[in-house]
C-alpha positions in Angstrom: 7.8 4.0 35.8 10.2 6.5 34.4 9.6 7.8 30.9 10.7 5.2 28.3 10.7 5.3 24.5 8.6 2.9 22.4 11.4 0.4 22.2 12.0 0.4 26.0 8.3 0.1 26.8 7.9 -2.8 24.3 10.9 -4.5 25.8 9.4 -4.1 29.3 6.2 -5.8 28.1 8.0 -8.6 26.3 10.6 -9.4 28.9 8.7 -8.6 32.1 5.1 -9.0 30.9 4.6 -5.4 32.2 0.9 -4.4 31.7 1.8 -0.9 32.8 4.3 -0.6 29.9 1.8 -1.9 27.3 -0.8 0.5 28.6 1.6 3.4 28.2 2.2 2.3 24.6 -1.5 2.2 23.9 -2.1 5.6 25.5 0.8 7.1 23.5 -0.5 5.8 20.1 -4.2 5.2 20.4 -5.3 8.5 18.9 -3.2 8.0 15.8 -4.4 4.4 15.2 -8.0 5.4 15.8 -7.7 8.2 13.3 -6.4 6.0 10.5 -9.3 3.6 11.1 -11.8 6.5 11.3 -10.7 7.8 7.9 -11.2 4.4 6.3 -14.6 3.6 7.8 -16.1 7.0 8.7 -17.8 5.2 11.6 -16.7 5.7 15.2 -17.7 2.3 16.5 -16.1 0.5 13.6 -12.9 2.6 14.1 -12.9 1.6 17.8 -13.1 -2.1 16.9 -10.3 -1.7 14.4 -8.2 0.1 17.0 -8.6 -2.8 19.5 -7.7 -5.3 16.8 -4.5 -3.4 16.0 -3.3 -3.5 19.7 -4.3 -7.2 20.0 -2.1 -7.9 17.0 0.8 -5.9 18.6 0.5 -7.9 21.8 0.5 -11.2 19.9 3.4 -10.3 17.6 5.4 -8.2 20.1 8.0 -11.0 20.8 8.6 -11.5 17.0 9.0 -7.8 16.2 12.5 -6.9 15.1 14.4 -4.7 17.5 15.0 -2.3 14.6 11.2 -2.0 14.0 9.9 1.6 14.2 6.8 1.1 16.3 4.8 4.2 15.1 5.4 3.2 11.5 4.5 -0.4 12.2 1.3 0.7 13.9 0.3 3.0 11.0 0.8 0.2 8.4 -1.0 -2.3 10.6 -3.9 0.1 11.2 -4.3 0.5 7.5 -4.2 -3.2 6.8 -6.7 -4.0 9.5 -8.9 -1.3 8.1 -8.7 -2.9 4.7 -9.5 -6.3 6.2 -12.5 -4.7 8.0 -13.8 -3.2 4.7 -13.4 -6.6 3.1 -15.6 -8.2 5.8 -18.1 -5.4 5.6 -18.5 -5.9 1.8 -19.3 -9.6 2.4 -21.6 -9.0 5.3 -23.6 -5.8 4.8 -24.6 -5.1 1.3 -27.3 -2.6 2.1 -25.1 -0.6 4.5 -22.2 -0.5 2.0 -24.5 0.7 -0.8 -26.0 3.4 1.3 -22.5 4.5 2.5 -21.0 4.6 -1.0 -24.0 6.4 -2.4 -23.5 9.0 0.3 -19.9 9.3 -0.6 -20.7 9.6 -4.3 -23.3 12.4 -3.7 -21.4 14.2 -1.1 -20.6 17.8 -1.9 -16.9 18.5 -0.9 -16.1 22.1 -0.2 -13.1 22.6 2.1 -9.6 21.2 1.6 -9.7 18.6 4.3 -13.0 17.2 3.1 -11.4 16.7 -0.3 -8.1 15.4 1.0 -9.3 13.0 3.7 -10.6 10.3 1.5 -7.3 10.2 -0.5 -4.8 10.8 2.3 -4.0 7.2 3.4 -3.7 6.0 -0.2 -1.4 9.0 -0.9 0.7 8.2 2.1 0.9 4.5 1.1 2.4 5.7 -2.2 5.3 7.4 -0.4 8.5 5.6 0.4 9.1 4.6 4.0 11.3 7.5 5.0 9.0 10.2 3.4 5.9 8.5 5.1 7.7 8.5 8.5 8.6 12.2 8.1 4.9 13.1 7.4 3.6 11.0 10.2 6.1 12.4 12.7 5.7 16.0 11.7 1.9 16.2 11.3 0.4 13.2 13.1 2.6 13.4 16.2 3.3 17.1 16.0 7.1 16.7 16.2 9.4 19.7 15.5 11.7 19.5 12.5 14.6 18.9 14.9 12.8 16.0 16.5 11.7 14.6 13.1 15.3 14.8 11.9 16.6 13.0 15.0 14.2 10.2 14.5 15.2 9.8 10.8 18.9 10.0 11.6 19.2 13.4 9.9 19.7 17.1 10.9 17.0 19.7 11.0 17.6 21.1 7.5 17.6 17.6 6.0 14.3 16.8 7.8 12.7 20.1 6.5 13.7 19.2 2.9 12.4 15.7 3.4 9.0 17.0 4.6 8.8 19.6 1.9 9.5 17.0 -0.8 7.0 14.6 0.7 4.3 17.4 0.8 5.0 18.1 -2.9 4.5 14.5 -3.7 1.2 14.5 -1.9 0.2 17.7 -3.8 0.9 16.0 -7.1 -1.1 13.0 -6.0 -4.1 15.1 -5.1 -3.8 17.2 -8.2 -3.9 14.1 -10.4 -7.2 13.2 -8.7 -8.8 16.6 -9.2 -8.0 18.2 -5.8 -6.0 21.4 -6.4 -4.1 22.7 -3.4 -0.7 23.8 -2.2 1.8 22.1 0.1 1.1 24.8 2.8 -2.6 24.1 2.7 -2.1 20.4 2.7 0.3 20.7 5.7 -2.2 22.8 7.6 -5.2 20.6 6.8 -3.3 17.4 7.9 -2.0 19.1 11.1 -5.5 20.4 12.1 -7.6 17.4 11.2 -5.6 14.1 10.8 -5.7 13.1 14.4 -9.0 12.9 16.1 -9.4 12.2 19.9 -10.4 8.6 20.5 -13.3 7.9 22.9 -12.1 8.2 26.5 -12.6 4.5 27.4 -11.0 3.1 24.2 -7.5 3.0 25.5 -8.6 1.0 28.5 -10.7 -1.5 26.5 -8.0 -1.8 23.8 -5.4 -2.5 26.5 -7.6 -5.1 28.2 -8.3 -6.9 24.9 -4.7 -6.9 23.9 -3.3 -8.2 27.2 -5.8 -11.0 27.0 -4.5 -11.7 23.4 -8.1 -11.1 22.2 -9.7 -13.4 24.7 -12.1 -10.7 25.8 -12.8 -9.3 22.3 -16.1 -9.8 20.5 -16.5 -12.4 17.8 -16.5 -9.8 15.1 -13.2 -8.4 16.4 -11.6 -11.8 16.5 -12.8 -12.4 12.9 -11.3 -9.1 11.9 -7.9 -9.9 13.6 -7.8 -13.3 11.8 -8.5 -11.6 8.4 -6.0 -8.8 9.1 -3.2 -11.3 10.0 -3.9 -13.2 6.7 -3.7 -9.9 4.8 -0.5 -8.9 6.5 1.1 -12.3 5.6 -0.2 -12.1 2.0 1.3 -8.6 1.7 4.7 -9.8 2.9 4.5 -12.8 0.5 3.6 -10.5 -2.4 6.7 -8.4 -1.7 8.9 -11.5 -1.7 7.4 -12.7 -5.0 7.8 -9.3 -6.7 11.5 -9.2 -5.5 12.0 -12.7 -6.9 10.4 -11.8 -10.3 12.7 -8.8 -10.5 15.7 -11.0 -9.9 14.5 -13.4 -12.7 13.9 -10.5 -15.1 17.3 -9.0 -14.3 19.0 -12.4 -14.9 17.1 -12.8 -18.2 18.3 -9.4 -19.4 21.9 -10.4 -18.6 21.6 -13.7 -20.5 19.9 -11.9 -23.5 22.8 -9.4 -23.7 25.6 -11.9 -23.2 24.6 -14.5 -25.7 25.0 -12.3 -28.9 28.4 -11.2 -27.5 29.5 -14.8 -27.1 28.2 -15.6 -30.6 30.4 -12.8 -32.1 33.4 -14.1 -30.1 32.9 -17.6 -31.5 32.6 -16.3 -35.0 35.8 -14.2 -34.6 37.6 -17.1 -33.1 36.8 -19.3 -36.1 38.3 -16.8 -38.5 35.0 -16.2 -40.3 34.5 -19.9 -41.0 31.6 -21.4 -39.2 31.7 -25.2 -39.0 28.7 -27.4 -38.5 29.5 -27.7 -34.8 29.6 -23.9 -34.6 26.2 -23.7 -36.2 24.9 -26.1 -33.7 26.3 -24.1 -30.9 25.0 -20.8 -32.3 21.6 -22.4 -32.7 21.6 -23.5 -29.2 22.6 -20.0 -28.1 19.9 -18.5 -30.2 17.4 -20.9 -28.7 18.5 -19.8 -25.3 17.9 -16.2 -26.2 14.4 -17.1 -27.4 13.7 -19.1 -24.3 14.6 -16.2 -22.0 12.6 -13.7 -24.1 9.5 -15.9 -24.0 9.8 -16.5 -20.3 10.3 -12.8 -19.6 7.3 -12.0 -21.6 5.2 -14.5 -19.7 6.4 -13.1 -16.4 5.6 -9.5 -17.5 2.2 -10.5 -18.8 1.3 -12.3 -15.6 1.5 -9.0 -13.8 -0.4 -6.9 -16.4 -2.5 -9.2 -18.5 -6.2 -9.1 -18.8 -7.9 -10.9 -15.9 -8.6 -14.6 -16.2 -12.1 -15.9 -16.2 -13.7 -15.0 -12.9 -14.0 -18.0 -10.6 -13.7 -16.3 -7.2 -16.5 -14.7 -5.3 -17.2 -11.1 -6.5 -16.2 -9.8 -3.1 -12.7 -11.4 -3.5 -12.5 -10.1 -7.1 -13.4 -6.6 -5.8 -10.7 -6.7 -3.2 -8.1 -7.8 -5.8 -9.1 -4.9 -8.0 -8.9 -2.5 -5.0 -5.4 -3.7 -4.2 -4.3 -3.4 -7.8 -5.5 0.2 -7.8 -3.4 0.8 -4.7 -0.4 -0.7 -6.4 -1.0 1.5 -9.4 -1.1 4.6 -7.2 2.2 3.7 -5.6 3.8 3.0 -9.0 2.6 6.3 -10.3 4.0 8.1 -7.3 7.3 6.4 -7.9 7.3 7.6 -11.5 6.7 4.2 -13.1 3.8 5.4 -15.2 3.7 2.5 -17.7 3.5 -0.2 -15.0 1.0 1.9 -13.1 -1.2 2.1 -16.2 -1.1 -1.7 -16.6 -2.2 -2.1 -13.0 -5.1 0.3 -13.5 -6.2 -1.6 -16.7 -6.0 -4.9 -14.8 -8.2 -3.5 -12.0 -10.6 -2.0 -14.5 -10.9 -5.5 -16.2 -11.7 -7.1 -12.8 -14.3 -4.6 -12.0 -15.9 -5.0 -15.5 -16.0 -8.7 -14.9 -18.0 -8.2 -11.8 -20.4 -6.0 -13.7 -20.8 -8.5 -16.5 -21.0 -11.7 -14.5 -22.4 -10.5 -11.1 -24.5 -7.5 -12.1 -26.5 -7.7 -8.9 -23.5 -7.6 -6.6 -22.9 -4.1 -5.1 -23.7 -2.3 -8.3 -23.3 1.2 -6.8 -19.9 0.4 -5.3 -18.6 -1.3 -8.4 -19.8 1.5 -10.7 -18.2 4.1 -8.5 -14.8 2.3 -8.2 -14.8 1.6 -12.0 -15.5 5.2 -12.7 -12.7 6.4 -10.5 -10.3 3.8 -12.0 -11.1 4.9 -15.5 -10.6 8.5 -14.5 -7.2 7.7 -13.0 -6.3 5.8 -16.2 -7.3 8.8 -18.4 -5.4 11.2 -16.2 -2.3 9.0 -16.3 -2.5 8.6 -20.1 -2.8 12.3 -20.5 0.2 12.9 -18.3 2.2 10.3 -20.1 1.4 11.8 -23.5 2.6 15.2 -22.3 5.8 13.8 -20.8 6.6 11.3 -23.6 5.0 12.5 -26.9 6.8 9.8 -28.8 5.1 7.1 -26.7 8.3 5.8 -25.2 7.9 3.5 -22.2 9.2 4.7 -18.8 10.4 2.1 -16.3 
């Protein structure tokens, strides 16, 4: 088979059921997928299982992938989601292993740049926008030149260089806010040298076989992981849709709030300064509409940042909700939306405190560690906001 790009190989597999084409895709991307999983779990065998699950999901969803989908970006995001699903399953299944692992992480002495950056790298990348993340992945994960990176992004070499440099600066700020001082040059060198680890020699073959069988030859634990990951992917897509819908509602509410007082003044001017009873009724109706929009808008906002409701879910589910809230806060902070990020951090801290209060025997080391890190992130963000906005003005 002559050399095809990702789109061509995927089309060969979808249209001709070419196992050779799919095997070529796996061989091309397996190291990168494996490395994402390894950073999340720190365990080679767990990373292998996650890698197999990612390519099984690709085989299952290949016919429904958009022709405009960028495969390496899709694989990165899917690997991260599958890793999160795996962590969720591990929290439910292996309390002792998780406690020991987290205790090791808490006590670990970090010395070199990569050791400090590695635990934060994937969360930092998730906080970048899609184009910046693609630039970093291409340049440092796949070792592409600036010219090749620019061509993939639809830009020239100079634009790609500026894009990569801006993304590195964002990563530097993210790490600095979390106590890791470095420079863009050191970060670039550390990622280039360490971010991609060679997967075990047999992993590509086993992942290909499992994927082509649509998971039929996979272990029970891998099938469970795939099911959980697909649910998480669907939930993530639904959440994005809901957030977009809320944004439209809030925007519509703001328009109505601004328009009604203007209409009120027009009615008063049209009446020559004399307001009849009917005018009063109309104005009252308009004022009521303004109040209705304000109340509804407040309810929508508070739903996204209010204190958590009474805990009714299992503590493991509550912990995952808190973890995802922290991830959202980190992304909002990276986008410069400090006020919204602080609300997400507070929400996550409230969930974690609920677990400590109502389920004190559930993973106490993990919960204490995550709560400590969340509180530190809140303190750092509040300090940054006080410097940027001494008057306490909100930033949106």
